[in-house]
C-alpha angles and dihedrals in degrees: 000000000000122000125253115286105250090206089062093048129085107253090199096060113110128210094260091054091047094051091045091051088048091055094043089052088062089222086117128016125228096266092050092051093048093050090047093052095047091051096049121114107259090235092070104031093097096045117080092191091055093046089051091048091051091050092051093049090047091054092241095121135004127248089254092052092046091053092050094049093047086058089052091249105136099149118106099015089111117037109186106300095347129091117212109226110176144333117275098180145332129226134183094269104018147030124221117215136186110241141168137187114272093241097041121067096175107052115070134187136189114244115205109199121194116227116249104226094174090216136105087271091070096079089056093048090051090050090052091046093052090046091053090053095049091049093050089050089066090065132078115168137131091236094049118079108243120239110207108184148345116234143171129201133171091352094310125118118211145161127221109222137182109273110230116198109219141052138295116253086244090059090048090054093044090052104035107018121221116013129223126270093243092052091045092054092046092051094042090051091054094046092047090056089051091049092049088053092049094047091048086066094042093255115144111192097206095191108064109163140130095268089058096056116078120205120205125213086260090055094250112151121222124187119219147159108070093180092121096035121131129202112219110245091024113146126199130156093213105078090181087072102043101022125227137163109352094020118094111211119184143041113299096222092061105021119128116238095240091048089056091058100042117001095197098045093075142095138202092297089075088062090050090054089053090048092051090052089047093056092040084060094043093048097044102026086229132103117246090247107017126189099025132126118245095263093047091050088057091051090048093052091049096046125088090240110113124219116260109287116268089229090065085068103031133034098171096072126100115256093231093052092050091047090051093051092048092045088056087054093053110137091226114067089210090063094051124086107282098235147001089255092055090055090046093052089049090053091048091050094053098035112018113217117250116275116260116267091251092062112090101209092185094066114101119214116242 
């Protein structure tokens, strides 16, 4: 593990401040800190950065924790029984951390912490955050990231979420460019099964995009982030929370035309449009409407003008698969497949899924 970055540390912090922050963080108690200091080599006792580096190498704290403590920021490194280890990702309204129970070094969780804006907007953000949790609680599927609990501690609101080892589809595209057809079909199949489950319970995700699809090292796709999700039939007088006519909810590069007009008068076909745009991006390495400002992207999604054909970028793809993706991106919801299950059945017809492990395909019938 690499040592703390001195440029991210506070050069003015002294050893006393560092040790006090370490104790306040609750990563180590007073006795542990005293024993640590007394046993330190004299050459590093007066250097906070060197003490931090020693602790990281010894596995006592993480690099992220060390950098926070060197800045005198001890708050939030231990949240109830969970220790915050590192940052996994940052969004506009929340930050996701890797965490584990203090007494369990093997089982990890993701901790999604809502930003504390300390303004009148905070109540609305908390309402959205709680709504996201209750919607996610309706779902239980192997291709949907599980949400375990909703917590609050020291004025912070956070969720404990299943930790998925792997990368988002967005990161895979960023690092490697366009993906193969075989991988695309596999990931699409997994995401469709997740969407079919969501839609069965009336949950419309409303933000299908590569960054909301995690891919494990075994190339299993898992759908996550229900922060913009909507439950069909849901009623709420505060349209600022659930959206509605006049409120655009979604990501402009992937949003369905009808969702951009009225974000609650939609059905599962809006998610299929987002999924089509997602795999257009994954197969071409290009956004459906690149190089446009936000308002122009909305206009492009609403217009009759199609994205540049996938075949302009790839000649190695099956015609039926290209046609399927482009049909999912049809501007008219009535001309798209009618459900996630329909698309899944079409995929299975053209490329049957692998047999279960318990089926021995080498055995011949008598």
